[in-house]
N, C-alpha and C positions, 0 to 999 in steps of 0.2 A: 504493500500500502505507500509505504513512505516514496518506495524507487519510483512509480508510479506517476507520485506528485514533483518531484523533484523532474523528473520524466518533463512533464507538465511544464513546470515554470521554464524550464530550458526551451523549449519550442518558441520557433519564434513567431509573432502574433502579425499576418499581413492586414497591411492598410490602405485601403484605397481614397482618394481625394475627387469630391465631388465638388467644382465651382474653383477658379484658377486665377478670382481676384486677388485685389491689393494685398488679403491678410495672408495667402496662403503662400508664401515665400517664408513668412515667418514661422510657418510650420514645418514646413521642408527645413529649414534651417535649423530645428532645435532639435529634430525628429535625431538627429547622429547620438546626442547624448543619453538616446534609449536604445542602446543595439537591441534589446528585445522585438522591438519592432521595426518589421520590413514592409516598405511603400512599393506595391506592383504594379500601381497605376493613377494617374488623374483621369479627368475627364472636367470640361464644362460647355456648357449648350453652345456657344461660340467657338466653333474649332480651331477657328485660328487662334483665342487666345492660349487652347488647350495645346495645342502643337508647339507655339512659341513657348510656352512656359516647360512644355514635355523637352524640346529641343534644351533650353536654356539649364536644366537640371538632372538632364541626361536621364529619366522616368518614362516610360511605355505612356501612351494617351490612348484611351479607349474611342474608338467613334463614337458611340452611342451612351447613351444612359442606361438602353436593354441590356447590351454587352457587359458594361458594369457588373449591372444587378448578378447577369445570369454565372459569373465568375465566383466560381466554386472555392477557391483560393483564398478569395477577400473575406475576412473575418471583423471588420468594424471598417464600417466608411464615415469617413471624417466631413461634415454635413457646412462646405464652407462657403453656401449659396448665398445671395440676397437675403434678408430676415424674409421678407415676402414670401420666400422660394424655402422656408424650411421644412416647416410642417407637409407639405406635399414631397416635396424631397423625403423626410424622416420614413416621411407612414412607406413609401415604394422599397425604402432596404430595406427594412423592419418585416415587409409585406413578405420579399425578397428571404428572412431570414439570416438577415446583418446585422448586428450591434449596431449601435447607433451611437460616434460625438460629433454634436452639434453647436455651431458655433452661437454665439449666443444671440434673443432667444429661442428656448424652445420652439417657440411659436409666438406669433403676434397678435395673439388668440386665445385667453385660458381656457376655452372650451376644448379646441384644438390640439393643444399642450396636454390637457388631461387624456383625450383620446389618445395620443399619442406613448402616454405611461401606463395605459390601459391594454394597448395594443402591446407593444414590449414585454408587459407581466403576462399574458395570456400566450405567447408565443415562446417565453421563456431566452426574453431577448434583455442587454443591457441598454437603455441611452441616459448620455448627461446631454449636460450642457456647459459650454466656458462661460464665464470663465474660470480658470482653473488656479490662479492667484491662491485660494488659502492652501493650496499643495508645496506654498515658497517659504522661504526660510524666514522670511519678516511676518510671516502671518502666522506660522505656528511658534515661532517667538513670541511674540504678543501674546500667544494662545497659552504658554505655555506660563508667562507670568501671570493671566489671568489664574490658570490654574493652583499656582502659587499665591493667589490673595495676596501680589507684591502691591498693590494699591488698596488694598479694603474693600470693601461690597462697593459693587459697579453702579452708578443710579443713571449718568446720563455717558450719552455719547456723540461725539461733532462730528463728524463725517464731509469732508468737503472735494465736490467731484469737481473742479471750474477750470477751464480749458483755455482761458482768455480768448479775445475777439476770433474767433475760428474765419471767419467769414471778411474779414482782413488782412487775413494772414495768403504769401502767395502761394493758395494749397492746388492752384492749378501746376506749381512745376512739382510735385511731391508722386516721388513714380517708386511704385513695388522696385526689388532688385532685377529683378525677369524683366521690368518693360512697364508694368501694369500703372496706369496712372489712378490718383485714388478717386473712387466713384462719388465725388460729392454731391450729386444732381441727388442720388441714393442716400448719403450720409444724412443731409443736412432733413431731407423726409421724413427718415426711418426717427433720428430726432437723436440728440446727446442722451437723453433718459434710458430708452434703450440700450444703446450702444456703450454707456458707463456707469448707470448706475447699480451696478448689478458687482464691480469690481468690491464695493463696501459691504454690500447687503448681505453679495455668498459669506464674507469674511464674519457680519456680524448674527447672522443666524448660527451659522456654526460655532460661533464664543459663547452666544445668550439663551439657546433654543431656538424655537418657531415662536414667529411674530404670532398677534392675537390679531390686529390691527395698525390702518397705514391712514393719518389724517395729512393731504396735501394738495397741494396749489402746484399748479405749472401753466405756465404762458407763452407763447411766441412773441417776443420783442421783436423781433428782425423777419417779419415777412415772405421778403422774398430774397433775403440774403444776398442780395446785389449779386449775385449771378448772372451771366451771361442767359440761362437757360432759363425760362417757368420752372417755379415746383408746384406739384401737382397735391403735394399734401403741405397743409403750414403744422411742423410738429413743434411740441414743445425746444423751445431753443435756453430756459432757465425751469426749474423744479426744487422744489424745497417739499421735506415731509418729516413727516413724524411719526417714527414707528415705535410701539408697545411692544413687547414682548412681553410672554408669559411668565417668564422668570422674574419681572417689574420694572425691568431697564426699558429705558424709553431713550432712545435714538435719534439726532435732526439730521438729518443729510441732506446738502444743497450740490445740484448739478448742473451744470450748466456750460455757452461757450460765449458767454459776453464780459464776466468780471474775471480779472486776472489768474492768472494758471494759480491754482492748488491747492493740493491733493493733497494736504495733511487731513489724520484720522487721530483725534483725542477723546480720551474713553479715562473718563470721571469718575474716582471713584474716594473715599471717605479718607483714606490717607495718602493720596498722590494723582496720580495722572501719567498713563499709559498715553506715549505719542511715536508717531514714524511719521515722517515729511509724505510718503507716497505710495501706493499700494502696486504702482507700475514698475517697481523695481523689487527685483524678488528679494534682493537683500538691502533695501531699505533701514538705516539704524532705527536702532528701537531704545527711548529713552524715558526713567523713571523722572517723573519732576515732583518734587514734594512740598505740603502744603508749610508754611512759614507763619508764625504769627509775631508781629511788633508793637510794640504799644495799643494790644487790645485789636490790633486790625489782623486780620489774616489773608493772604495770598497766596497763589502758587508763585514757589520760585522760579526766578530766570536761566536757572541753571539746572541743566539736567544730565543726569546721571547716563551712560550708557548700561543697558543690560544687556547681557551676552547675546549676541546670536545662534541661534543650535546650530547644528555643522551635519549638513544631509551629505550622501555621496553624488548627486549631480554637476552638472558642471558650472564652475561660478563664472564664467562668461558664456555669452548669448553674442556668435557671431553674424551679425542680422544690422543689414540699413534697419533705422530706426528711430523711436525716439524716446523708448521703454528699453530695460531690462529685464524680460519675461520668458519661463520656459515655457511657450504656447503649447506644446506636444505632451508638456507634465500630464495633462487631465487623459489623453488618451493612454499613454505608459500605465496610470494607475486606473484606467476601467481592464486594457490588457492582463496588468495582477492579478484583477478580481476574477474575470472568468478563467485565467490559470487555476485562480485557490476556490473555485467556485464561492464568490462570496458575491454580495454588494459592491459596487463601489465607493470610496468615499462621497465619490460626485454622486448620490445615488439619482433616481430619477425623481422619486419623492421631494429629495432632498432640490435638484432645477427646479422641478415645479413648481414650490415653495417660496424660490426667490423668485422665480418667473413671472407669479402674480402677485408678489409685491411690488418689482417694476413697474407690470401693468399699471398694478394703481396708482402710483404715480404720474405715468406717463398717461394715463386716462385721464386725470386729472383736467384737464385743459378742457373738457367740455363736461366732468362731474366730480364739483370738488363737494367735498362731503367725505365722512369717515367711511371706512371702507372695512369691511370685516372680512381675513383672511380665512379660507376653507380649506385650506391644504394644509398636510405638517408631516412630518420626518422624523424618520430616530433617531437617536444623538449619534454622531460622526466620532469616529476613536482619531484620536491625533497619529500624525506620522510615526512611524515608530523609532526615528534619531531624534524625536522630538520629546519624545517623554522623560 
């Protein structure tokens, strides 16, 4: 029995990519850090783009989606299509008997996301969604500090995901390593909340457990984004949400592309504050700031003490062209490991659904600003073995 399990863990998990757009280069460039994963082919609805990507990375290209689905070698399909296509593509992959790791979100509609999770369970398959930054060293370090009660009982969290005036930036010059332009029309139409709020939501629900409600406000402050093409959808470019957790913790999350760049996270406890600068850097330093009292006044010390980052066996640098340092393939590797060990992934279907529901509640506040009661939940997640 033990030998069979070891043999399963040594076998390579074969992966295929659907969608050779801007983000695909990040996955391909971080896959080598996970030698148990083997990329067997790529596919895109625009064949020219698939062929260009295939030639640049020396990876075979499928001629059609159907050809990929019929490839018995493929264990996991990596769905990197436009968010509007996530549901349709993921559903087809599940029906074809493939496990699915999807870029965020699982779906832009909660009922569709629920359907995907149910379908995967019925077929004995796994489905997960990015982001996978919970598996990074910074998130795991923060989590370890919380388990050690380093700042006492946590009361409130301030999370910022502001990226500056993106529509004023030279985004038409942004090109991926293999030559794909940043899809600014799609990005503006999907909106920064669906694209970015999950980075901190995914951490917070793991740290503090399921959320029970979201009270949010979102707005489209610059409808046309001053682009050279008309936008078909006015998605929020600013949102703020208060998330209530069953554990009693409350988090305030701000997400936007108007205010100056700020990705800080501050976790406020009775005995101090845990903080880090940026969830987009897997080794962003973690600090503990203590409360000070001078002449009957209490305030947070401006000086923080570094809390040592936990050490993983993953590569320390990610060699790709980009404004972040994230191991995009770590979630796929976790899924592969979970399949080999016959257990749910840490980024399980229910966990991914819960994150998806919270982010949609914030996004949809553009039309319906009210307190939204969260329906989904998930089982507690285990920290990574190297972070315990």
